[in-house]
N, C-alpha and C positions, 0 to 999 in steps of 0.2 A: 786600441784595446778592444777586445771582444766584449760584446754585451754579456754581463754576468761573468766576466773573465776572472773573478777572484782577485781583484786589485787589493794590494795591501795598504794603499794609501793614495792620496791625491796631492799634487803640488800645484798651487795657484801662484802665478807670478804677476799677472796684470790684474789689479784690483778694481778696474773700472767697470767690470761687468758682472759683479755679484748680484746687483739688483738693477737691472737695465731700465725698467720703467721709472725708477726714481732718479737715477743718474742721467739717463738720456732724455727724460722728460722735464728736467729742471735745468735752469741756467740758460746759456746762450743758444741762439738758432744754430750756430756752428756745431755745438755739442750734439744737439738733436740730429742734425744732418749726418754727423759721424756715425751715430748708432743706426740711423735709417739705412745708410750705405752698407753697413755690416750685416744688419738683421732684417731689413725691410721695415715697412711702416705698420705691420700687423701687431697690435698690442699683445695678442695671445702668444705670438712667437717670442716677443720680448720677455714675457712672463715665463714661458717654457725654457728659455735660454738662461735664466737667472738662477744660479745655484742656491742662493739664500732663500728662494721661494719654494724650494723642494725639501728643505730640512724640516723634519717633524720628530718629536720624541718617539722612541721605539722603532724608528725606521733604520734599516741597516745602512750606515754611512761609514765610509772608510775614514781613516785618520787623515787630517789635513796639515800641510805645511803651507802657511799663508805668508807670502813675501810682499812687502811693500817698501818702496824707497823713494827718495826724492822729496820735494817740497810741496807737491800738489795735495792740498788738504782734503779735497774730495776723494782722492784715491785712498788715503790713509783712513778716512772715515768709512769707506766701503769695506776695507779690510777688517777694521775693528768691529764693524757691524756684523760681518759674517762670523767673526770669532765669538761674539756674544750669542748669536743665534745657535751656533754649534754647541757652545757651553750650555745654553738653556735646554738643549736636546740631550745632554748627558755626556758630551765629548769634552775632553780636556784641550784647551788652547792656551798658548802663551805667546807673548810678543817679545821679539828679540830686536832691539834697536841696534843700528850699525854703530860700531865704535867710532869715537870722535875722529880718529885718523882715516877712517873710510868715508867720511862725509865730504 
């Protein structure tokens, strides 16, 4: 996507990176190593790569579809945390849980 390309929305599928300093800096050594492999060890890059840390009221933010699935509590918490931050900035968010037959 071009910078300033007039996106009508964003679709987020993997919820482990909405707040990289929180999720990568907590928990196991393996978890931290995973994020360091992907983003390096620079905390400023981790902050800059975290969508939830860029949300502010009045800022032009496209609509989001946030998808999370599976049983990993931390990923669900990251998705819900981003939804709350977006809602606090004036965007509408909703959660759609998978139907029982899809689990």
